[in-house]
C-alpha positions as CSV (number, residue, x, y, z in Angstrom):
1,M,-4.8,-12.0,39.4
2,D,-7.1,-14.7,38.2
3,H,-6.2,-16.8,35.2
4,E,-9.1,-15.4,33.0
5,F,-8.2,-11.8,33.6
6,Q,-4.4,-12.5,32.9
7,E,-5.1,-14.3,29.6
8,G,-7.5,-11.6,28.4
9,R,-5.0,-9.0,29.4
10,L,-2.2,-10.6,27.3
11,K,-4.4,-11.2,24.3
12,L,-5.5,-7.7,24.3
13,A,-2.1,-6.2,24.9
14,P,-1.5,-4.9,21.4
15,V,-4.9,-3.0,21.4
16,I,-4.3,-1.6,24.8
17,G,-0.8,-0.5,23.6
18,L,-2.3,1.3,20.6
19,V,-4.9,3.3,22.5
20,T,-2.4,3.9,25.5
21,M,0.0,5.4,22.9
22,A,-2.7,7.4,21.3
23,A,-3.7,8.9,24.7
24,A,0.0,9.9,25.5
25,K,0.7,11.7,22.3
26,Q,-0.6,15.1,22.9
27,L,-2.3,15.2,19.5
28,P,-3.7,18.7,18.4
29,G,-7.2,19.2,19.5
30,H,-7.5,16.8,22.5
31,Q,-7.3,17.4,26.2
32,S,-4.3,16.5,28.2
33,W,-5.4,13.3,29.9
34,G,-2.6,11.2,31.3
35,A,-1.8,7.8,30.2
36,G,-2.0,6.6,33.8
37,E,-5.6,7.6,34.0
38,F,-6.2,5.6,30.8
39,R,-4.6,2.4,32.2
40,L,-6.7,2.6,35.4
41,T,-9.9,2.8,33.3
42,T,-8.9,-0.1,31.1
43,I,-7.9,-2.3,34.1
44,N,-11.3,-1.7,35.8
45,W,-13.0,-2.8,32.6
46,Q,-10.7,-5.8,32.2
47,R,-12.1,-7.2,35.4
48,K,-15.3,-7.9,33.7
49,K,-15.6,-11.7,33.3
50,G,-17.4,-14.0,30.9
51,E,-16.8,-15.6,27.5
52,N,-17.3,-12.2,25.7
53,M,-14.7,-10.5,27.9
54,Q,-12.3,-9.5,24.9
55,R,-15.1,-7.9,23.1
56,T,-16.1,-6.1,26.2
57,I,-12.6,-4.7,26.7
58,L,-12.3,-3.6,23.2
59,Y,-15.5,-1.6,23.3
60,A,-14.3,0.0,26.6
61,L,-11.0,1.0,25.0
62,I,-12.9,2.7,22.2
63,F,-15.3,4.3,24.6
64,T,-12.4,5.7,26.8
65,A,-10.5,6.8,23.7
66,S,-13.5,9.0,22.9
67,F,-13.1,10.8,26.2
68,L,-9.5,11.1,25.8
69,F,-10.0,13.0,22.4
70,P,-13.2,14.8,23.2
71,T,-12.6,17.8,20.7
72,M,-11.0,16.2,17.8
73,T,-12.9,16.3,14.5
74,P,-13.4,12.9,12.9
75,A,-11.4,12.4,9.8
76,A,-13.3,12.6,6.5
77,E,-10.8,9.9,5.1
78,I,-8.2,7.6,6.4
79,N,-5.0,7.0,4.4
80,L,-4.1,3.4,4.6
81,Y,-0.6,2.4,3.3
82,A,-0.3,-1.4,3.1
83,A,1.8,-4.2,1.7
84,G,0.7,-5.6,-1.6
85,S,-0.1,-8.9,-0.1
86,L,-2.7,-7.3,2.0
87,R,-4.6,-5.8,-0.9
88,A,-7.6,-8.1,-0.9
89,A,-7.8,-8.7,2.8
90,L,-7.4,-5.1,3.9
91,S,-9.7,-3.8,1.3
92,D,-12.4,-6.0,2.7
93,V,-11.5,-4.9,6.3
94,A,-11.6,-1.3,5.1
95,K,-15.1,-1.8,3.6
96,A,-16.3,-3.5,6.9
97,F,-15.0,-0.6,8.8
98,E,-16.7,2.1,6.5
99,Q,-19.9,0.2,7.1
100,H,-19.6,0.2,10.9
101,T,-18.5,4.0,11.1
102,G,-19.1,5.8,7.9
103,T,-15.5,6.8,7.6
104,M,-13.9,6.2,4.3
105,V,-10.4,4.4,4.1
106,K,-8.3,5.1,1.1
107,G,-6.0,2.3,0.4
108,A,-2.3,2.5,-1.2
109,F,-1.0,-0.9,-1.6
110,A,2.8,-1.6,-2.8
111,P,5.9,-3.3,-1.5
112,S,6.3,-2.3,2.1
113,G,9.9,-0.9,1.7
114,L,8.7,1.4,-1.1
115,L,5.9,2.6,1.1
116,R,8.2,3.3,3.9
117,Q,10.3,5.4,1.6
118,R,7.3,7.4,0.4
119,I,6.2,8.0,4.0
120,E,9.8,9.1,4.9
121,K,9.6,11.6,1.8
122,G,6.5,13.1,3.4
123,E,3.4,11.6,1.9
124,E,0.5,11.7,4.2
125,A,-0.2,8.1,5.6
126,N,-2.2,7.5,8.8
127,V,-2.0,3.7,9.2
128,F,0.9,1.6,7.8
129,A,0.5,-2.0,7.6
130,S,3.8,-3.7,6.6
131,A,4.6,-7.4,5.5
132,N,7.4,-7.2,8.3
133,M,8.0,-5.5,11.6
134,E,11.2,-3.8,10.4
135,H,9.9,-1.2,8.2
136,P,7.5,0.3,10.6
137,Q,10.2,0.0,13.3
138,T,12.4,2.0,11.0
139,L,9.9,4.9,11.1
140,V,9.8,4.7,14.9
141,N,13.7,4.7,15.0
142,K,13.5,8.0,12.8
143,G,11.1,9.8,15.1
144,Q,7.5,8.2,15.0
145,S,6.2,7.5,18.3
146,G,4.7,4.0,17.6
147,P,4.1,1.5,18.9
148,V,4.6,-1.2,16.2
149,V,2.1,-3.9,16.7
150,L,2.1,-7.6,15.2
151,F,-1.3,-8.0,13.6
152,A,-1.0,-11.1,11.4
153,R,1.5,-13.8,10.1
154,N,2.2,-15.3,6.7
155,N,4.3,-18.0,5.3
156,L,6.3,-18.7,2.1
157,C,4.9,-21.1,-0.5
158,T,6.1,-21.9,-3.9
159,L,4.1,-21.5,-7.1
160,A,5.3,-23.9,-9.8
161,Q,4.3,-24.4,-13.4
162,P,2.1,-27.5,-14.2
163,E,4.8,-29.2,-16.1
164,V,7.4,-28.9,-13.3
165,A,7.8,-32.2,-11.3
166,V,8.2,-30.9,-7.8
167,S,7.0,-31.8,-4.3
168,S,7.7,-30.3,-0.9
169,T,10.3,-33.0,-0.3
170,T,12.1,-32.2,-3.7
171,L,11.7,-28.5,-3.6
172,L,15.3,-27.6,-2.8
173,E,16.6,-30.1,-5.4
174,V,14.4,-28.7,-8.1
175,M,15.3,-25.0,-7.3
176,L,19.0,-26.0,-7.6
177,I,18.5,-27.4,-11.1
178,P,20.4,-24.7,-13.4
179,E,17.7,-24.8,-16.0
180,I,14.9,-24.0,-13.5
181,K,14.0,-20.3,-13.6
182,L,13.6,-19.2,-9.9
183,G,11.5,-16.2,-9.3
184,T,11.3,-14.0,-6.2
185,S,10.4,-10.6,-5.2
186,T,12.8,-7.8,-4.8
187,P,14.9,-7.9,-1.5
188,V,14.9,-4.6,0.5
189,A,12.0,-3.1,-1.5
190,D,9.7,-6.0,-0.7
191,P,9.9,-8.2,2.4
192,S,8.9,-11.1,0.4
193,G,12.2,-10.8,-1.3
194,D,14.0,-10.8,2.1
195,Y,12.1,-13.8,3.3
196,A,13.2,-15.6,0.1
197,W,16.9,-14.9,1.0
198,Q,16.3,-16.1,4.5
199,L,15.0,-19.4,2.9
200,F,18.3,-19.5,0.9
201,E,20.1,-19.1,4.1
202,K,18.3,-22.1,5.6
203,A,19.0,-24.1,2.4
204,E,22.7,-23.5,3.0
205,R,22.4,-25.3,6.3
206,V,20.7,-28.3,4.5
207,R,23.1,-28.5,1.6
208,A,26.4,-26.6,1.5
209,G,26.8,-24.1,-1.4
210,S,23.0,-23.8,-1.8
211,F,22.9,-20.2,-0.8
212,K,25.3,-18.9,-3.3
213,K,23.6,-21.0,-6.1
214,L,20.1,-19.8,-5.2
215,S,20.9,-16.2,-4.8
216,D,23.0,-16.0,-7.9
217,K,20.1,-17.6,-10.0
218,A,17.2,-15.9,-8.3
219,L,15.2,-13.6,-10.7
220,P,13.7,-10.6,-8.7
221,L,10.6,-10.3,-10.9
222,T,8.2,-8.2,-8.6
223,G,8.2,-5.8,-5.8
224,G,11.1,-3.4,-7.0
225,P,10.6,0.2,-8.1
226,D,11.0,-0.6,-11.9
227,S,9.4,-4.1,-11.8
228,P,6.7,-4.7,-14.6
229,K,3.2,-4.2,-13.6
230,A,0.5,-6.7,-14.2
231,P,-2.2,-5.6,-16.8
232,E,-5.2,-4.0,-15.2
233,G,-7.4,-6.6,-13.4
234,R,-4.8,-9.3,-13.4
235,N,-3.2,-11.0,-10.4
236,L,0.4,-10.1,-10.4
237,Y,1.7,-13.7,-9.6
238,A,-0.7,-15.5,-11.9
239,W,0.4,-13.0,-14.7
240,V,4.1,-13.6,-14.0
241,M,3.8,-17.4,-14.2
242,Q,1.5,-17.4,-17.2
243,E,3.9,-15.2,-19.1
244,K,6.5,-17.9,-18.3
245,Q,8.8,-15.5,-16.5
246,A,9.6,-18.3,-13.9
247,D,9.2,-22.0,-13.4
248,V,8.9,-21.7,-9.7
249,F,8.2,-18.7,-7.7
250,L,8.7,-18.1,-4.0
251,T,5.9,-15.9,-2.6
252,Y,3.5,-15.7,0.3
253,C,1.0,-18.5,0.6
254,T,-1.7,-16.0,0.6
255,N,-0.5,-14.8,-2.8
256,A,-0.2,-18.2,-4.1
257,V,-3.9,-18.9,-3.2
258,L,-5.1,-15.7,-5.1
259,A,-2.9,-16.6,-8.1
260,R,-4.2,-20.0,-8.4
261,K,-7.9,-18.7,-8.4
262,E,-6.9,-16.9,-11.6
263,A,-4.6,-19.7,-13.0
264,P,-5.9,-23.0,-11.7
265,E,-3.4,-25.0,-13.6
266,L,-0.6,-23.6,-11.2
267,Q,0.8,-25.8,-8.5
268,I,1.2,-24.6,-4.9
269,I,4.0,-26.3,-3.1
270,Q,4.5,-26.0,0.6
271,V,7.9,-25.2,1.8
272,P,9.4,-28.1,3.9
273,P,9.9,-27.6,7.6
274,E,13.6,-27.2,7.3
275,L,13.3,-24.3,4.9
276,S,10.2,-22.8,6.2
277,V,10.1,-19.0,6.7
278,G,7.4,-17.0,8.5
279,A,6.5,-13.5,7.9
280,D,5.4,-11.2,10.7
281,Y,3.2,-8.3,9.7
282,G,3.5,-5.0,11.6
283,L,1.0,-2.1,12.0
284,I,1.7,1.4,13.0
285,V,-0.5,4.6,13.3
286,L,1.5,7.6,12.3
287,D,1.9,10.7,14.3
288,G,-0.6,13.4,13.9
289,S,-3.4,10.9,12.7
290,S,-7.0,11.3,13.8
291,L,-8.9,9.3,16.4
292,E,-10.6,7.5,13.5
293,A,-7.3,6.2,12.3
294,W,-6.7,4.8,15.7
295,R,-10.2,3.2,15.7
296,F,-9.3,1.7,12.3
297,A,-6.2,0.1,13.5
298,M,-8.0,-1.3,16.7
299,F,-10.6,-2.8,14.1
300,I,-8.0,-4.6,12.3
301,L,-6.8,-6.1,15.5
302,A,-10.5,-6.8,16.6
303,P,-12.2,-10.1,16.0
304,E,-14.0,-8.6,12.9
305,G,-10.8,-7.5,11.2
306,Q,-8.9,-10.7,12.3
307,K,-11.7,-12.9,10.9
308,I,-11.3,-11.2,7.5
309,L,-7.5,-11.6,7.6
310,A,-8.0,-15.3,8.5
311,G,-10.4,-15.8,5.7
312,Y,-7.6,-14.9,3.2
313,G,-5.1,-17.5,4.7
314,F,-3.3,-15.1,7.3
315,V,-2.4,-16.6,10.6
316,A,-4.6,-14.1,12.7
317,E,-4.0,-14.7,16.4
318,G,-6.4,-11.9,17.5
319,L,-9.4,-14.4,17.0
320,P,-11.1,-15.6,20.2
321,A,-10.8,-19.2,21.0
322,E,-13.4,-21.5,19.8
């Protein structure tokens, strides 16, 4: 197996996984083609070489999927449930997909844990894009077929009020000051809150006693079922900070960038390496969804979707090498 083919196969593995699972599902209205037949087809297409190999493979997968589901009626609308931190990026991805296909995507954006609970209660979602891998994997553990695919990464940053004297090197020291109000999102309900607590655990390894001090003083201001909502048209994190609810706030770097666009006086402080926490974003197509939902999931993984995510500050590893 030559190097070019092997590299392309590994980079396209998430896409291949999505379509292979779609083929294997026995969804209503499609013919019973075996997943083995699908894999043979993709391998033959993968052996095409050239600098556009990945794009060729993706189109081959979509073409093959159209034969695997020959009698399915295209969805009039796709229900996307996505983490709040994805609102801007995936709204643009959805618009691009609509322009390409004519299929509408209806987005519901909220904390990932709350969205998972809504899905578990029977709400009709087709594609679930979570700010962690755990929430979609929980659905798989409870009976969804999966797979759960990593489609983007994010990191924690700190928003700080303009008057707070803080830098990356002094961040832990400043957060530990008793008078400093430390804002976070709500653990369990919102992965951003879980990632903040992971940062506190790392802080404990840097300075003993930090975990208790930070977790005791942290204010879960966003992401919970009863958290106050920002006024219509306002960025949630800019609003929280301008309302002086926190002196420093741990949130995703992508959220921090959007907040400062609305409130340019705010500081964005990078988390130092010893405290750094990365966020893995997971994607799943729910059982019973249409072929169009699977195409939308592949569009998110394709270069067009990955480029939009990268434009909003996400780490999008599905982009082709320069």
